[in-house]
Backbone as a chain_set.jsonl record, in Angstrom:
{"seq": "XXXXXXXXXXXXXXXXXXXXXXXXXXXXXXXXXXXXXXXXXXXXXXXXXXXXXXXXXXXXXXXXXXXXXXXXXXXXXXXXXXXXXXXXXXXXXX", "coords": {"N": [[11.564, -25.371, -9.894], [12.78, -23.127, -10.812], [13.461, -23.373, -13.563], [10.978, -23.351, -15.122], [10.272, -20.716, -14.457], [12.353, -19.246, -15.584], [11.901, -19.742, -18.299], [9.293, -18.685, -18.668], [9.638, -16.024, -17.796], [11.608, -15.073, -19.584], [10.215, -15.19, -21.97], [8.263, -13.224, -21.496], [9.892, -10.99, -21.123], [11.091, -10.473, -23.603], [8.951, -10.083, -25.232], [6.67, -8.097, -27.191], [5.264, -6.24, -25.424], [3.675, -4.108, -22.971], [5.767, -1.858, -21.108], [5.871, -2.195, -18.171], [5.119, -4.923, -17.932], [7.192, -6.162, -19.266], [9.313, -5.511, -17.602], [8.573, -6.855, -15.235], [8.654, -9.424, -16.275], [11.403, -9.635, -16.702], [12.271, -9.571, -14.051], [11.147, -11.951, -13.096], [12.545, -13.725, -14.728], [15.248, -13.306, -13.861], [14.91, -14.062, -11.189], [14.304, -16.768, -11.495], [16.751, -17.677, -12.524], [18.4, -17.135, -10.307], [17.242, -18.92, -8.475], [17.818, -21.401, -9.627], [20.623, -21.382, -9.593], [21.056, -21.065, -6.877], [21.449, -18.778, -5.463], [20.792, -15.96, -3.52], [18.343, -17.089, -2.633], [16.035, -16.946, -0.92], [15.273, -14.27, -1.239], [14.731, -14.2, -3.99], [12.612, -16.013, -4.057], [10.754, -14.586, -2.563], [10.289, -12.387, -4.248], [9.171, -13.69, -6.471], [6.879, -14.82, -5.3], [5.427, -12.54, -4.561], [4.929, -11.426, -7.104], [3.371, -13.469, -8.218], [1.111, -13.394, -6.521], [0.129, -10.778, -6.974], [-0.354, -10.878, -9.757], [-2.317, -12.842, -9.787], [-4.413, -11.548, -8.499], [-4.92, -9.5, -10.297], [-5.676, -10.921, -12.606], [-8.274, -12.067, -12.215], [-10.459, -14.8, -12.343], [-9.719, -15.725, -14.869], [-8.543, -18.24, -17.032], [-8.647, -21.133, -15.643], [-6.879, -23.307, -15.406], [-4.399, -22.154, -15.113], [-4.636, -21.122, -12.589], [-4.291, -23.277, -10.794], [-1.671, -23.921, -11.397], [-0.387, -21.545, -10.648], [-0.958, -21.569, -7.913], [0.486, -23.82, -7.066], [3.109, -23.0, -7.699], [3.258, -20.811, -5.991], [3.052, -22.091, -3.511], [5.447, -23.537, -3.529], [7.277, -21.411, -3.595], [6.723, -20.147, -1.138], [7.467, -22.199, 0.602], [10.2, -22.258, 0.062], [10.891, -19.748, 1.034], [10.381, -20.071, 3.767], [11.932, -22.326, 4.529], [14.458, -21.793, 3.568], [17.663, -21.669, 1.812], [19.111, -24.581, 0.244], [21.434, -27.31, 0.917], [23.433, -27.159, -1.032], [23.428, -24.556, -1.909], [24.574, -21.203, -2.627], [24.188, -19.18, -0.82], [23.365, -17.968, 2.489], [20.702, -18.643, 4.865], [18.183, -16.087, 5.417]], "CA": [[10.749, -24.193, -10.043], [13.54, -22.094, -11.497], [13.456, -23.52, -15.025], [9.762, -22.752, -15.704], [10.3, -19.265, -14.275], [13.262, -18.705, -16.593], [11.217, -19.815, -19.596], [8.169, -17.745, -18.682], [10.158, -14.669, -17.669], [12.289, -14.702, -20.817], [9.164, -14.918, -22.966], [7.648, -11.929, -21.185], [10.871, -9.906, -21.231], [11.377, -10.144, -25.006], [7.693, -9.871, -25.957], [6.343, -6.707, -27.503], [4.169, -5.856, -24.529], [3.922, -2.856, -22.252], [7.027, -1.826, -20.363], [5.815, -2.841, -16.844], [5.089, -6.374, -18.071], [8.537, -6.586, -19.647], [10.148, -5.405, -16.401], [8.206, -7.98, -14.367], [9.2, -10.614, -16.919], [12.833, -9.659, -16.397], [12.43, -9.935, -12.634], [10.857, -13.382, -13.003], [13.669, -14.394, -15.375], [16.391, -13.268, -12.949], [14.583, -14.87, -10.005], [14.468, -18.166, -11.893], [18.193, -17.957, -12.593], [18.904, -17.184, -8.933], [16.774, -20.147, -7.831], [18.566, -22.529, -10.177], [22.0, -21.291, -9.109], [21.078, -21.143, -5.416], [21.966, -17.498, -4.987], [19.673, -15.111, -3.074], [17.196, -17.989, -2.77], [14.845, -16.45, -0.247], [14.865, -13.009, -1.866], [14.124, -14.537, -5.282], [11.312, -16.629, -3.782], [9.848, -13.51, -2.142], [9.913, -11.621, -5.444], [8.264, -14.514, -7.279], [5.595, -14.972, -4.623], [4.698, -11.272, -4.692], [4.463, -11.301, -8.488], [2.279, -14.432, -8.401], [-0.068, -12.9, -5.812], [-0.401, -9.603, -7.681], [-0.92, -11.284, -11.053], [-3.557, -13.579, -9.528], [-5.448, -10.565, -8.189], [-5.245, -8.78, -11.533], [-6.299, -11.81, -13.589], [-9.343, -12.806, -11.544], [-11.416, -15.55, -13.141], [-9.222, -16.089, -16.186], [-7.734, -19.444, -17.173], [-8.648, -21.918, -14.402], [-5.7, -24.168, -15.344], [-3.271, -21.371, -14.609], [-4.821, -20.916, -11.15], [-3.646, -24.374, -10.082], [-0.236, -23.775, -11.607], [0.059, -20.439, -9.793], [-1.033, -21.989, -6.516], [1.61, -24.721, -6.815], [4.325, -22.187, -7.684], [3.223, -20.011, -4.769], [3.367, -22.988, -2.395], [6.88, -23.82, -3.586], [7.985, -20.191, -3.22], [6.56, -19.948, 0.31], [8.298, -23.19, 1.298], [11.595, -21.804, -0.051], [11.063, -18.617, 1.945], [10.372, -20.549, 5.148], [13.002, -23.283, 4.814], [15.749, -21.227, 3.195], [18.404, -22.359, 0.767], [19.502, -25.942, 0.539], [22.805, -27.617, 1.284], [24.355, -26.798, -2.102], [23.214, -23.166, -2.316], [25.692, -20.305, -2.379], [23.869, -18.16, 0.172], [22.919, -18.397, 3.805], [19.325, -18.201, 5.12], [18.03, -14.724, 5.952]], "C": [[11.478, -23.138, -10.859], [13.456, -22.167, -13.01], [12.161, -22.998, -15.648], [9.712, -21.232, -15.55], [11.225, -18.604, -15.291], [12.572, -18.661, -17.947], [10.106, -18.767, -19.69], [8.668, -16.295, -18.64], [10.858, -14.195, -18.927], [11.289, -14.382, -21.908], [8.498, -13.574, -22.744], [8.616, -10.77, -21.409], [11.138, -9.512, -22.681], [10.122, -9.888, -25.823], [7.467, -8.385, -26.206], [5.09, -6.317, -26.72], [4.513, -4.522, -23.88], [5.16, -2.977, -21.387], [6.925, -2.453, -18.971], [5.797, -4.365, -16.922], [6.456, -6.912, -18.46], [9.475, -6.526, -18.443], [9.853, -6.557, -15.444], [8.704, -9.293, -14.955], [10.694, -10.747, -16.671], [13.106, -10.048, -14.956], [12.179, -11.427, -12.437], [12.01, -14.192, -13.605], [14.882, -14.442, -14.449], [16.142, -14.092, -11.68], [14.73, -16.352, -10.305], [15.932, -18.556, -11.974], [18.782, -18.064, -11.189], [18.467, -18.46, -8.221], [17.524, -21.366, -8.351], [19.99, -22.548, -9.646], [22.069, -21.516, -7.595], [21.649, -19.89, -4.794], [20.788, -16.592, -4.669], [18.339, -15.878, -3.142], [15.94, -17.403, -2.147], [14.366, -15.136, -0.844], [14.197, -13.264, -3.21], [12.747, -15.162, -5.075], [10.298, -15.584, -3.319], [9.376, -12.696, -3.343], [8.921, -12.399, -6.289], [6.908, -14.64, -6.608], [4.777, -13.681, -4.691], [4.144, -11.086, -6.107], [3.304, -12.258, -8.744], [1.006, -13.925, -7.729], [-0.7, -11.73, -6.552], [-1.011, -9.996, -9.018], [-2.197, -12.087, -10.876], [-4.704, -12.634, -9.209], [-5.883, -9.841, -9.455], [-6.028, -9.65, -12.506], [-7.407, -12.659, -12.969], [-10.248, -13.496, -12.56], [-10.949, -15.953, -14.528], [-8.368, -17.342, -16.089], [-7.663, -20.265, -15.887], [-7.434, -22.844, -14.284], [-4.52, -23.402, -14.759], [-3.41, -21.082, -13.114], [-4.134, -22.026, -10.357], [-2.131, -24.296, -10.222], [0.328, -22.656, -10.727], [0.064, -20.828, -8.33], [0.142, -22.905, -6.164], [2.919, -23.941, -6.753], [4.391, -21.332, -6.425], [3.565, -20.872, -3.554], [4.857, -23.324, -2.36], [7.68, -22.603, -3.134], [7.896, -19.946, -1.719], [7.405, -20.958, 1.082], [9.778, -22.827, 1.202], [11.871, -20.623, 0.878], [11.205, -19.114, 3.386], [11.55, -21.462, 5.47], [14.383, -22.755, 4.467], [16.442, -22.038, 2.126], [18.808, -23.757, 1.207], [20.991, -26.081, 0.852], [23.803, -27.119, 0.241], [24.195, -25.37, -2.607], [24.426, -22.321, -1.937], [25.421, -19.289, -1.27], [23.428, -18.792, 1.482], [21.484, -17.954, 4.016], [19.269, -16.805, 5.709], [17.767, -14.729, 7.438]], "O": [[10.837, -22.333, -11.534], [13.386, -21.134, -13.676], [12.231, -22.257, -16.629], [9.173, -20.538, -16.412], [10.92, -17.526, -15.802], [12.649, -17.659, -18.659], [10.004, -18.05, -20.685], [8.168, -15.443, -19.374], [10.72, -13.032, -19.306], [11.47, -13.438, -22.676], [8.2, -12.861, -23.702], [8.207, -9.691, -21.836], [11.386, -8.34, -22.963], [10.215, -9.514, -26.992], [8.014, -7.532, -25.507], [4.017, -6.1, -27.283], [5.52, -3.895, -24.21], [5.548, -4.074, -20.985], [7.83, -3.201, -18.601], [6.392, -5.033, -16.076], [6.84, -8.0, -18.032], [10.335, -7.392, -18.282], [10.774, -7.168, -14.902], [9.131, -10.181, -14.216], [11.194, -11.851, -16.454], [14.062, -10.77, -14.672], [12.907, -12.091, -11.7], [12.403, -15.221, -13.056], [15.481, -15.503, -14.27], [17.054, -14.738, -11.164], [15.223, -17.112, -9.47], [16.313, -19.644, -11.542], [19.568, -18.969, -10.908], [19.236, -19.026, -7.444], [17.831, -22.274, -7.579], [20.509, -23.606, -9.29], [23.034, -22.093, -7.095], [22.26, -19.934, -3.726], [19.871, -16.47, -5.482], [17.341, -15.363, -3.647], [14.889, -17.37, -2.787], [13.16, -14.913, -0.945], [13.202, -12.617, -3.538], [11.817, -14.876, -5.83], [9.115, -15.682, -3.644], [8.197, -12.357, -3.442], [7.938, -11.836, -6.77], [5.881, -14.574, -7.284], [3.559, -13.731, -4.861], [3.011, -10.636, -6.276], [2.347, -11.89, -9.424], [-0.073, -14.02, -8.313], [-1.916, -11.69, -6.739], [-2.078, -9.499, -9.378], [-3.082, -12.023, -11.73], [-5.843, -12.884, -9.602], [-7.072, -9.598, -9.661], [-6.949, -9.165, -13.163], [-7.452, -13.868, -13.197], [-10.738, -12.876, -13.504], [-11.745, -16.489, -15.299], [-7.562, -17.484, -15.169], [-6.717, -20.112, -15.114], [-7.0, -23.138, -13.17], [-3.733, -23.958, -13.992], [-2.411, -20.825, -12.441], [-3.467, -21.751, -9.36], [-1.398, -24.573, -9.273], [1.396, -22.806, -10.134], [0.977, -20.467, -7.587], [0.725, -22.781, -5.087], [3.746, -24.177, -5.872], [5.467, -21.151, -5.854], [4.291, -20.427, -2.665], [5.458, -23.388, -1.287], [8.646, -22.735, -2.382], [8.889, -19.574, -1.094], [7.997, -20.614, 2.105], [10.533, -23.058, 2.146], [12.96, -20.514, 1.442], [12.054, -18.629, 4.132], [12.108, -21.387, 6.565], [15.379, -23.223, 5.019], [15.872, -22.989, 1.591], [18.84, -24.065, 2.398], [21.703, -25.091, 1.027], [24.905, -26.699, 0.595], [24.772, -25.012, -3.634], [25.198, -22.676, -1.046], [26.344, -18.604, -0.828], [23.157, -19.99, 1.559], [21.064, -16.972, 3.404], [20.186, -16.381, 6.412], [17.615, -13.667, 8.042]]}, "num_chains": 1, "name": "protein.A"}
C-alpha cells in the first residue's frame, strides 16, 4: 500500500494545484514512506484513512473505478490500524 501512496502523493505534492491539495499530497507521500519503512504505521494508516474518507465525500459520483480503489485502500488502512505494525516494523502498536 505504501508504494502507490508514495507515487500518488508525490504527484500531488509537486503539481501546480492549490496549496491545500499540495499539503495533502505531501501528507500522503510521507504516510506512504512511513508505511514502507514500518515507522509510525498506525498513525500513517490513520492519516491515509481520513484523507481517503474526506476525498471520497468531496468527490461524490466521480470516477467509479477510483471508488473501488479507494475502498480497497481504506480497507487496508483500517486493517493496519486494527492489527498494528508487523514483525519487522520499527514501531510498537499504539
